[in-house]
C-alpha atoms as one frame of an Amber mdcrd trajectory, in Angstrom:
protein
 -23.489  -1.589 -21.491 -25.897  -2.942 -23.920 -25.406  -0.333 -26.525 -21.782
  -1.343 -27.074 -21.459  -4.846 -25.824 -21.524  -6.506 -29.251 -18.460  -4.446
 -30.259 -16.497  -6.431 -27.659 -17.044  -9.837 -29.390 -13.958 -11.593 -29.983
 -11.705  -9.370 -27.811  -9.017 -11.301 -26.013  -8.747  -8.701 -23.152 -10.784
  -5.623 -22.318  -9.997  -2.829 -19.773 -12.953  -0.865 -18.355 -12.173   2.556
 -16.624 -14.985   4.613 -15.120 -14.968   8.195 -13.679 -16.876   6.758 -10.810
 -14.506   4.193  -9.587 -14.403   0.439  -9.951 -16.964  -2.402 -10.219 -17.207
  -6.087 -11.249 -20.363  -5.372 -13.286 -18.563  -4.995 -16.536 -16.815  -8.155
 -16.173 -19.793 -10.093 -15.414 -21.952  -8.644 -18.180 -19.051  -9.432 -20.585
 -18.869 -12.997 -19.703 -22.544 -13.299 -19.563 -22.859 -12.215 -23.250 -19.930
 -14.195 -24.665 -19.926 -17.271 -22.120 -16.139 -16.758 -22.572 -13.140 -16.104
 -20.539 -12.255 -12.688 -21.989  -9.709 -11.073 -19.665 -11.273  -7.949 -18.109
  -8.938  -5.507 -16.447  -9.437  -2.754 -14.119  -7.009   0.189 -13.770  -7.813
   0.171 -10.173  -7.493   3.896  -9.519  -8.357   4.693  -5.946  -7.127   7.290
  -3.358  -5.652   9.606  -6.165  -5.231  13.144  -4.843  -5.776  15.006  -7.782
  -7.033  14.719 -11.523  -3.494  15.064 -12.580  -2.594  12.025 -10.447  -5.481
   9.903 -11.979  -4.156  10.962 -15.448  -0.771   9.821 -14.756  -1.917   6.458
 -13.180  -4.434   5.918 -16.226  -1.696   6.703 -18.820   0.694   4.254 -17.056
  -2.060   1.536 -17.104  -2.864   2.328 -20.686   1.012   2.111 -21.684   1.347
  -1.460 -20.204  -2.195  -3.025 -20.762  -2.387  -6.150 -22.883  -6.144  -5.286
 -23.555  -7.296  -5.062 -27.231 -10.001  -2.577 -26.270 -10.217   0.046 -23.497
 -13.698   1.139 -22.730 -14.036   4.449 -20.857 -17.386   5.278 -19.106 -17.256
   8.855 -18.539 -20.090   9.907 -16.281 -19.737  13.802 -15.483 -23.623  13.796
 -14.566 -23.498  10.295 -12.784 -24.853  10.156  -9.218 -22.211   7.529  -7.924
 -19.521   8.860  -5.920 -17.271   7.679  -3.198 -15.345  10.726  -1.925 -13.299
   8.499   0.585 -11.559   6.572  -2.261 -11.248   9.820  -4.383 -14.070   8.676
  -6.758 -15.522  12.103  -7.359 -15.827  13.352 -10.963 -13.442  16.317 -10.739
 -10.652  13.870  -9.818 -11.561  10.993 -11.731 -11.893  12.914 -14.951  -8.167
  12.347 -15.313  -9.070   9.065 -17.039 -10.658  10.697 -20.253  -7.681  13.129
 -20.138  -5.137  10.210 -20.170  -7.085   8.626 -23.157  -6.968  11.907 -24.996
  -3.193  12.235 -24.684  -2.107   8.743 -25.411  -1.376   7.303 -28.886  -1.516
   3.565 -28.356  -5.162   3.144 -28.843  -7.578   5.079 -31.114 -11.239   6.036
 -30.588 -13.529   3.758 -32.599 -17.006   4.565 -31.068 -18.843   6.484 -28.580
 -22.227   5.722 -27.179 -24.696   7.870 -25.135 -25.824   6.471 -21.833 -28.401
   8.861 -20.942 -30.000   6.782 -18.167 -26.579   7.230 -16.205 -25.576  10.722
 -17.243 -22.554   9.030 -19.179 -20.870   8.204 -22.336 -19.083   4.903 -23.175
 -16.043   5.372 -25.530 -14.425   2.319 -27.005 -10.828   2.658 -27.749  -8.887
  -0.190 -29.901  -5.258  -0.630 -30.364  -4.059   1.555 -33.339  -2.775  -1.596
 -35.096  -6.180  -3.456 -34.725  -8.638  -0.586 -35.419 -10.545  -0.513 -38.670
  -9.329   1.631 -41.108 -11.214   5.107 -41.481
């Protein structure tokens, strides 16, 4: 998280979505840094039967979230999977698919996380994103 953590300063709400499941680590790290009550959302996608189902669930979460920022941790080479909950990359790759298809948020930065075989992409609400 360190490479992009400063970019979350001042956010009222942040959604973290990962291609390897769910964890409270992101909430803990954000609150440790800011010593604040920033709302942290998790799209809570588990037990999906397909990549298309994950994409549909994520699209629904993104359409309804009050978050200012969505952080997607895409880990195609990650080592964390939990097949019983559907948390395998081929299925969970629907998360970045959904973000690529939506128009409510715009991509503002991507950070390589080589130690985890991942990338963190930050998406801000279109109306809040800096002009390019």
